[in-house]
N, C-alpha and C positions, 0 to 999 in steps of 0.2 A: 614627477617622474612620468605621469600619464601624458603631459603635454609634449614631452620629448619623444614619445613613442611614435614611430612612423610605420605605416603599413606598407606591405609590398606583396607582389605576387597576385594571386587570384583574389585575395581579400581586398586589396587595393583596387583592382579592376571592378569588383562588385560594388564597392562604395562610390566609385566615380562614374558608374555606368549612366546615371541620370544626366551628368554633364555631357557625356558623349552623345546622348539622345538630343540634348538641347542644341549642340552644335549642328546636328543633322537637321533639326527644326529650323535653325537660322538659314541653312542652305536652301531648304524648301521655300522659306519665306522670301529669300532673294529671288528665286526663280518665279514665284507668283507675282512679286512686285514688278518684275520686268514684263509680265504679261498684262497685269492690271493693277494700277496704283492703289485703288480703293481696297481691292482684295488683299494686296500686300500690306497695307496699313492695318487692316483688320487682323490679319494673321500675326503681324508684328506685336499687336497688343496682347494677343494670347501668348506669344513667345515670352514677352516680358513678364507676364503673370506666371508662366511656367518656371522661369528662372528664379523669380522671387520665392515661390513656394519651395522649389528644390533646394535653394541655398539655405532658406530658413530651416527646413527639415534636416539638412546635412549638419549644420552647426548645432542644432538642438540634439540630434541623435548620436553624434560622434562621441561626446563624453560618456553617454550611457553605454555605447558599444565598447569603448575603451575600458570602462569600469568592469564590464562583464568579462572581457578578455583577460584582464589582470586577475580578476577573481577566479576565473576558471583555471588560469595557469597556476595560481597559488594553490588552489584546492587540488589540482591535478598532481602537483609536486608533493603535497601532503599525502594524497592517496598513494602515490608511488612509494613514498617513504614508509607509510603505514603498512603497505603490502610487503615491502622488503623487510620491515621490522618483524612482521608476523609470518614471514615465509617459513614453510615447514622445513626447508633445507637449511641447515646451519650455514650462516654466511657471515663473513667478516672482512674488514678492510685493514691492510697493513701499510705502513709507510715503507719507503725504499730501504730502510734498515731492518725490516722484519718486525717492527713494533706494532702491536694491535692499537688501532685508533677508533674503530667502530665495530660493534657486533650486533647481530639481531638476537631476538629472544631464543630462537632454536639453538643458536651457537652457545649462548650463555647456559642454557639447560644441558647441552651436551657436555660441556667442559666444567660445569658446576662453578661458574664464576659470575659475579654480579655485573650489572651494567656499568660501563665506564672502565672496565679492565684494560689497562694500557701497558702491559709488559710485553716482552719479546715472545713471539710464537714458540720459540725453543723452550720457554719455561713451561708451556703446555705439552708440547710434543718434542722430547729431547732429540729424537732422530732427525727432526727438521732443523738443520743448521743453516746459517746465512748463505753458505755456498750452494745450497740446494734450491734456493728461491730464484725466481726470474730476476735478471740483472741487466746491466748495461752492455754485457758482452754478446747480446743477441738472443739470450734465452727468454722468450716471451711467455711460454707456458710450461708447466711441469705438473706431474701427478705422482703421488706416492701412496703406498698402502700403510695405514697406521693402525696400531693396536692401542686403544685407550680404555682402561678399566676392562670391562667385559665386552666391549664393542669393537668391531672391525670397520674401519672407515677407508674410503678411497678419497684422498684429499687432492683437489685440483687447485692449482695456483695460476692466476692470469695477471699479466702486467697491464696496467691502465695508465697511458701517458697523460700528463697534465699540461703540456706545453700549449696545446690548442685551446685549452680552457682559459688560460690566463694571458693569452697572446694580446688581447685588447684591454687588459686591466690597467687602471689608472694608478694603482698602488704597488704593482710588481713589475720590475724590469725584467723582461723575458730574454734579454740578451744573455746567452750562455746558460739559460735555464732549461734543464732537462730532467726534472724530477718526475716521479711516477708513484702510483699506488699499486698495491697488489691485492687482488680480490681472491678470497679463499672460500671454496665450497667443500663441505664435508658430506659425502654420500654414505649413508649407513648401509653396509653390505653384510651385516652380521647374519641376518636370516639367510641371505644367499650363500654365504660361506658355510653355514651349518648344513644347508641343503646339499651343497657340493661335496662337503666332507662326508655326509651320510651316504651320498651316492658313491663316493670313492671307497668308503668302508665296505660297501656291499659288492664291489667288484671282485671277481674271482681270481685266485692265485693258484698256480699249479705247483706241485711239489713231488719229490721222489725221496724215498727212504730206503737206504741199502744197509744190510747187515754186513759189517766189515769182516768179521771173523766167524761166519756161520759154520763152515766146515770144521774149523779148529775147535770151536766151542762144542759142537756135537761129539767130536771125537773124545772130548774130555769127560763125557758122562757115559753111564752104562747104556747099552743099546736099547733096553726096554724103556728107558726114561727119555729117550731122544724126542719122541713124539710129544711128550708132556712139555719139554723145554720149548719146542716149536710153538705149541699151543699157548703157553704162557706169554711168549714174546708177541704172538699175534694179538692176544687179548690186551696186553699192555698198550700196544700201538693203536689198536682200534678204539679202545676206551679213551685214550688220550685225545685222539683226533675227534671222536664223537663229542667230547666235552667242550670242544671248540666249535661245535655245530658244523663239523666238516665231514667229508666222506673219504674213506680209505679203501683201496682195492689191492689185493695181493696179486702182483703180476707174475712173479716167480717165487721160488722157495725162499729167496733172500732179498726180494725187491718189492716195494709197495709204491703205488701211485696215490697221492692224496690231493683232494680239492678243498680249499679253504677260502673263506672270505678274507679280504685284505685286513679287516678289523682284527681277525684272529691272529694274523701275522704280527700285529702290534703287541698283542698279548704274549705271543711267543718271545718276542724281543724283550719285553719287560721282565719275563721270567728267565731270560737268557737261555732259552731252549732247554728247560729242565728235563725234557724227555730224554736227552742224552744221558743224564744221570739215572733217571728212573729205570731205563732198560737194563742198566748194569746191576740193579738190585734183584733181577731175576736169577735165582740160584736154587737149583735142585740137586746140588752136589757137583755141578760143573766146576772144574778147576780154573777155567778161564772165563772171565766176565765178558758178556756179550756187549759189543759196542756198535753203534750205528752212525751213519752219515746222512745228513739231510741237505737237500738242495731245493731252494725255493725260487720260482720265477715270478717277478712282479712288474706291473706297469707297462706291459707290452701292448702293442696295438691290437693284438688279437689273443684268443686263448691259445692258439697254436704257437704264437711267439712266446707266451709265458711258459709253455711246456718246453720250448727250446731253451729258454733261459734256465729252467730247472735242470735240464740235462747238462748244460755247461756248468751250473753251480755244483751238481753232484760230482762231476769230473774234477772240479777244483778241490772239493772236500776230500775225495779219495786221493788225489795227487798230493795233498798236504798231510796225508797219513791217517785220514779217517777220524772218527770220534769227534765230529764237529759239524756245525751247520753253516751253510753259505747261502746268502740271499743275493740274487743278481737282478739288477734293474738295468734299463738302457743306459743309465748314467753312473752306476756305482756297483761295487761288490763289497759285502759286509760279512765278516767272519765271526763265529761264536764257537766256544768250546775249544777242543784240541788239546786237552790236558793229559790224555793217555799216551803211553808209549805205543808206537806202531808195532804190530805183531809181525814177526818175520815169517814169511811163507816158506814152508819146508820143500815145496815142490818147485822144480826148475822148468816146468812146462812152459811158463811164460817166457823164460830166457831162451828156450829152444825155438819157440815160435818167432820171437823178435830176431833171433840170429838168422833164421831162414829168410825172413822178410828183408833184413839188412843185406844179406847176400844177393838177393834178387835185385835190389836197388843198385848196389855197387856194380854188379856184373853188367847192368844195362847202361852204365856210364863209362866214359873214357878216363876221367880224372876224379880223384877224391881229395878234397881240402878238409883238414881237420882243425877245428878252432876251439879253444877253451875260453876262460874268462880273462878279463883285464887283470894285470898284476898276478899272473898265474902262480899257483902253488904246485906242490909235488903231485897231488892227485890229478890236477888238471893236465899237467904235462905227461904224467905216466899213462893216463887213459888215452891221451892223444897218440902216444907211441903205440899203444895196443891197437888202435884203429888203423894206424899206419901199417902195422904188420898184417892186419886183416886184408887191407887193400893190396899189399904186395903179394900176399898168398893167392889172391884172386887175379893176379897179373894186371893190376891197374896202376897208373901213375898216381903218386900220392905226395902231398906236401902238408907239413904242419905249420900253421900260421902262428908266428911268434914275433911280434914287433920289438919288444924289449924284454930281455931276460932279467929276472930278479935274482938276488943272491940266494934265495931259497931253492931255486931249481938249477942254478949255474953248475953245480957238480954233475947233475944228470945231463945237461946240455953238452957239457964237455965230453961226455961219453960218445956222442954221435958226431960232433964236429971233428973234421980232419980224420974221420974213421973211414978207411978204404972200403969197408963193408956197406957203406951207405952213400947215397947220392949226395952231391954237393948242395943241391937245392932241396934237400929233405926239409929244412927249416927255412921258411920265407917270411918276409914282413907282410903287414896288411896291404900296403900299396902293391907289392909284387903279386899277392894273392888276387887282388882285383883285376890285374892284367891276365892272370891265368884262368880266371873264371869264365866259362863259356856255357852255352846251352846244354852241353853234354857233360856238365860237372855236377857232382853231388857234394854238398857241404854237410859235414858231420860236426855237430856242436856237442861238446862233452863238458860235464861238471858245471853246467849252468843252463838255466832255462829262462833267464831274464835278458831280453835282447839288448838293453841299453848298456849292460856291463860286459858284453862279449868282447873278445879281442879286436874285432873289426865289424861293427854293426852293419856297415854298408854291404858286406858280403851276403847278408840275409836277403837283401833286395836283389842282388845280382844273380844269385843261384835260385833256380826254380825248384830244385829238389833239395830239401833240408831234412836231416835226421837229427833227433835230439836224444842224447843219453845222459841222464842226470839222476842224482840221488837227493837233491834238495827239494824241500816242499815247495809246491807251486804257489806263486803269489798272484797279485792282481795283474801284473805285467808278465806275460808269457809269450813265447815264440809261437805265433799263430800259423795255421795252414802248413804244419810240418808234414812231410810225406810219411815219416815214421817217428813216433814219440814213445820213448821208453823211459819213464820217470818212476822210480821206485824209492820212496822216502825211507823205507825200512833198511835199504842197503847201506853199508857202512861207508862206502866210497864209490866214486865212478870207476876206479880201477877194479874193484870187486865185480861190478857189473860187466865191464869189458872182459875180464878174465873168464867169466861164465860164458859170454858170447863166443869167445875164442874157441871154447871147447866144442861148440856146435856149428861153427861157421864152415868148417871144411875138415875132411879126414886127414889125419897125419900132419897137421900144421906144425911147423917148427918155429919155436920162439928163441931168439938169440939171448945170451946171458944179459946183455945190456938192457934189452927190452924187459926181461923178467925182473931185473933189479929195479927198473923204473916203476913198474906196476906194483911190485912188492912194497917199494918205498911209499907209494901213494896210499896203500892200505894201512901201512904202519903209522904214517903221520896222521891220517884222518881219524884213526882209532886211538891215537895217543898210546902207541905201543900195545895195541889190542886190549885196551881198557874200556874205551867208549864205543857204544853202538856195535858191539861185536856179537855176531850170531854164529850159528853153525855153518852157514854158507860162507861167512867171512873166513873161517879157518879152512874150509874146503878150497876156496879160491887161493888162499895163501899156500896151501899144500900143493896145489896144481902149479903155481909159479915156482915153488921150491923144487919140484920135480923137473921143471923146465929150465932150471939153471940159476935161479936166484940164490945169491949168497948172502946169508944174514950178516955175517961179519963184514963183508964188503959194503953192504948197505949202511951198517952202523958207522963205519969209518967215513963214508961219504958225508954223513950228516952230523959229524962232530962239530961243535961250535968252539970259537976261540974264547979267550978269557974275558974280553970286553963284552961280548954278548951274554956270557954267563953272569957277569956282574950286573949288567943292565936288567936282566930278568930278576935277579935276586933283589935288586934295589926296588923294582916295581912291586914285588911281593911284600917287602918290608914296609912300604909306605901305605899299605892297604888300609882303608877305613871300613869299619863294620857298620853298615847302615841298617837300622831297624832290626838289629840282632840276627839278620839272616842273609844280608847281601854284602859282599866284599866289593868295594869300589877303589880302584887305584889308577895311577897315571904312569905311563911309561915315557921316560925322558931320555931315551937312548939316542943322543945326538950323534955319537961317533959310530953308530951301527948302520950298515948299509940298508937293512930291512927292519926298521923298528916295529912295523906292524906285526911281523912274525914274532918278535920278542914279546909284544903285547899279548898275542894269542897264547903263547907258551906260559906267560905269567898268569893269565886267566885260568889255564888248566891247573897250574900249581896251587892257586888260591882255593880250589875245590878240596884240597887235602886238609883244610882247616875244619875242625869239628863245628857243626852247627851252621855251616855256610850252605845255603840252598842254591845260590847262583853268584857268579862273579862277573865283574865288568871292569875291563882295563881300557883306558882312553889313551890314544897316541896322537900327538900333533905331528903330522907329516905332510909336507908339500902343500901347506895351506889348508888342509882338511883335518878334521878330527875323526879318527878311526876308532870305533868302539867294538871290542871283542867281548862277546858274551858267552858264558859257559854255565852249564848246570849238570846235575847227575840224574835226578829223576823227579824231583818234587815240583820244579818250576819249569814252565815252557818259555824259554828265552826267545823263541822265535816270534811269539806274538808281542813280546816286549819290543823287540827290534823292529818289527813291522810297524808298530805304533810310532817309532822314531824314523821311519822311512827306509828300513833295511829288511832283512829276512834271514832265512837259513833253516836250520833244523830245530827240533824241540830242545836239544841239549847243546847245540853248537850254532851260534848265530852272530850276526854283525851288522853294523850300519856305518854310513859315512855322513858327516855333517859339515856343510860348507858355510863360510861366513860367520863362524862361531868360535869363541875362545874356549879354552879348557874349563875355566870356572863356569861359564855360561852353559857349556855342554853337560857338566856334572849336575848343575841345577836342573836342566831339562830332564836328565836321566832320573834324578831323585823325584821330580814332579810326576814323571810317568809312572814310576814304581808306586808312589803314594796313591795316585788316581786308580790304578789297576787293583791295588790291594783293597782300597776302600770300596770298589765296585765288585769285589769278589771275582775278578777276572784271572787272578793268579793266586 
């Protein structure tokens, strides 16, 4: 092998340098010979002697040099292999199929496998599948975070082509050969991750705690004991926050600012914010348990942003009825608690303030567009009619946006169509509303605060002034930047809220019988004939509408159902399955009914009349979607169940929609959700 080795480059020039000098000496000898023959002959003798010595040394030393070069190359390769073998960084080679073909000692120690391990890399790291490795499609490098045993690794994969290596091989035909190896490096980042986690745990989080029913709770105890109740609540909150190594500061009589480490928030999450329940244990004779709402802001770019997040979070908690905690980060919103019934406010001060604000907004505009939710119900249409009357009383043009009328509201819509007392364009479609919307138009959204399910979501972008009146608990998706937002979860219906606003919007406002019937119908349907979520103010609103011309008998006749609908509801009730001894689950198969979802909701209400049932769920397959109607009386918060499945609503009345799912699969998802939430103590 050594005889066939040929030198090139600088090493070849160095070994042949003596011959180049000999050629130069011959040229000098020729010049001297031309000047003097004897001198030239003498120099020629020296030249011949020089060449003899040079050639002898060349052929004597060449084998020695070649031996040394081969030995050095061999030892150098062995040293490289030894260094790679003993490299502190875990290193391995894979074939193009992801199979391990060589590992160094550090890799073997890291994965606890002996030398010669030759299985797929997936057998060591299940998350690293073949499709994640460098391949022929152009992916030359890749890196992934791996968790192996108690260590965290950053794994880097690099493609090493073999075509150039075997191109001059005598035993491999390189035509069409495009194989490669994959080099794997594992960088242990366990200590770095621990340090970063510790740093993250020490970052500060801002929070706000509000007492939901401070005034009502104080009024339920003797005056001499009120200061004691306040002191006990203060002590409970301060002691709890101090146990988490945090700081609490009372801002107002019913508001607290808290500062906690992020690590403490993790503890709160693990305990599912048990402070919510602890505060309720404060009892010195007060008839009403004190409830609190907590808003936490995390992971902001600054402390000020965390505080802003906490303000948004506390607004969400209050908008959902209180007695719950909300954690807001730049990427997500998480809810905890929310098991208590919302306490109805006896005072109408807020309604009066909102009415005056609404009047100022409407009088500053030329046109009012009123919009409810998609597939409108009686409450949505009735409250829209109430806003229409407000706009007319303030001498403004008004239109109700209704693209498609459902059977549930058709009797009410018929009261206004072809009625000479009302404009022909009183009810417009979404497309017509977009044409009417101008800079001087205000959009009033009723009975919904989720933009994606409004009658015409595009209107929210077209109208600069937006007013929201709703009685549903706020969710993650809400109408942002509303000029006026009046969301009261304790209200029975949007019609109740609009009825109260009507009484303060203007003096001597006259409501037509058709309008009074519509709003009265909304209250009656949403309260299930004044059974569900009915408070003092609900009856006051109904009494106001009754005085304004609402006829109970006329309303009852409007909403009588035919025999087919009655049988469909009875069939859904009769097929109910009692799940885990507390939940009634049924399916509504009303194929011949125009609005099967309404029948499903009615069936869910009926199922609550069964003894021992805490919540009922009726699933309806309609227009390619599965509609789930959820109802409860007081023991279970169906809102958080439906939110887990992508919906929302009230504590006692909620729903969700599921696409691309069959009835059997939807029932399985519902049961799985109930099992998980029961096991975790969430319901």
